[in-house]
N, C-alpha and C positions, 0 to 999 in steps of 0.2 A: 824173184824180187827180194828174197831174204837178205842178200848182201847189201842191198840198198837200204833196207830197214835198219840193219845194224849200223851201217855207216852214218845214217841220219841220227840214230839214237846217240851214238858216240859224239858226233859233232854238236848236237843241240841240247843234250841233257842238262848241261850246266846253265842253259838259258831258259829252261822250263819247257823245252820241246817234247811233246809226246808223239812218238812215231807208232802208227798202228798199221796192221796189215789185214786186208780183207780177203777172205776166202769165199769165192762165189758159191751160191747154192747149187748151181748146175754147171756142167761143163759145156762150153760153146755158147755162141750168141743166139743161135736159132732155137735152142731148147728151153730158153728162159730169158729173163730180162736182167742182164747184169747191171744196167743203169739203175733199176729199182734197188738192187743190192747196194750200190754206191749211195743212193739216196737214203736207204735204211741206215747205213754206216754213218752218214752225216748226222742223222737224227740221234743216233746213239752217242756220237761224240758230243753233240750239244747237250744231251741229257747228263752225260758223265762229267763233262768239263765246263759246261756253260757256253756262253757266247764267245767262243775263241776263233781266231782266224785259222783257216785251213788251206793247205796246199795239197792238191791231189797229184799223185804220181801213178802212172799206169804204163804197162807194156802190152803191145799188140792189141788184143781184144780189150784188155783193161785200159789201154790208152784211149781207144774209141769211147769206152764207157765213161772215163773221167772227163773227157772233153764234152760229152753230152750232159754230164751232171754238173758242169762248171757253173751253172746258173744258181746253185745253192747259195743261200744268203751269206753263209760264213766263208765261202770259197773265194780266196783272193787270187790264187794262181793254180796253174796246171802244168805239169811236166809230162809230156806224151812221148814215150819211147817206142820207136819202130811201130807206129800206130797203124792199125788196119782201118783205112778210111775209104770206103767205096764212094763213088760219085753221089752227090746229093746230101751229104751229111750236113746237118744244121750248124750255123755259126753264130746265130743271134745271142745264144746263152753266154758267149764269151765277152759280151760288152762289159767294160770296166775291169776286166781280168788281165793278168799277166799270163802269157802262154809261151812255153818253150817246147818246141818239137825237135826231136832228133831222130835221124834215120841212118842206118848203116848203108854205105854205098854198095855193099855186097849182099844186101838182104834179098832173098829169093822167095820169102814166105809172104811178106806184106810189101806193098808197092811204094817205093820211094817217090815215084811220080805221083801217086795218089796223095801222099802227105804233102808234097809240094803244091799240088793243085788246091788242097784244103787250106794250107797256110796262106797262099795268095788270096784266096777267097775270104779268109778270116782276118787278114792283116789289118784292115781298116776298121774292123768291128771291135777287136780287142784293144784294151788300153795300151798294151805293148805286146809285141809278138816277134819271135824270131824262130828260125828253123835251122838246125845244124845238120850237116852231112858228115857223118863219122866215117872217115876213110878207113879202108881195110877192115871193116867190121860187118858182120852179118846179123841176122835176125835175133839170135840168142844172146847177143851182146857179150859173148865169151871172149872174143878177140877185143882187146883194149878195154877190159872191164873197168880199169881205173879211170879211163877217160870218161866213160859213161857215169860212173859214180861221182866223179868230181863235178860234172855238169849238173847232175841232180842236186848235189850239195850247194853248188853255186847258184842254183835257182831257188831251192826251198828256203834256205836260211834268210837271204835278204827279202824274199817275198813275204816272209813272216816277221820281218823287222829285226832279225838277228844279223847285224852287220849291214853293209851296203853292197850295192851291185859292183862287181869287179869291172875293170875297164873293158874286158872282152865282151861281156854281156851288155854293158851300157852302150858300147859301140854298135853291137848287133841290133839292139832295140832302136837305135837312131837311124839306121839305114833305110833307104826307100824299099818298098815291098820286094821288088825283084832280087835285091841284094840281101835283105834281111831274111829271106826265105831260102837262101842257098849259102849259108856261112860254112866254110870248110872247118873241120875239126879233126 
């Protein structure tokens, strides 16, 4: 995630954006609670920076964690990249939030079908939601890294009030659920 952190720092520093990276206390989802780590980080951000808007970005297990932690008071948006989303994941915490999900079409580690099912279930709960299918890209996001980075930047900056939504995202948000959840990228 470090390239994403640097990219957001460069793009937003002139507008007062603080980009932070969380290192989870334990490795894996089953040996600890990474959602608690995200909630701890949100409390630290509030303590250090006050009542500021936050956009969470996560990959794989981290994407699952930030989606679950999206109900935090200061969270406005979530960008979930190649999320690990088994059946039964909650969606109520996404109410009033902007959600952008992206999954590589060649991902063999986490399920693109799982993120599609989640996006369809969450579409009407979130304030706005879209899901992109990143062609020719796998789980590690190494193929087409620039595409992934641009999507994150295009999500985070306007979600935090730095600029406006570009035409592609605005269009994706306006589509009916079946189309909004399968936008090619």
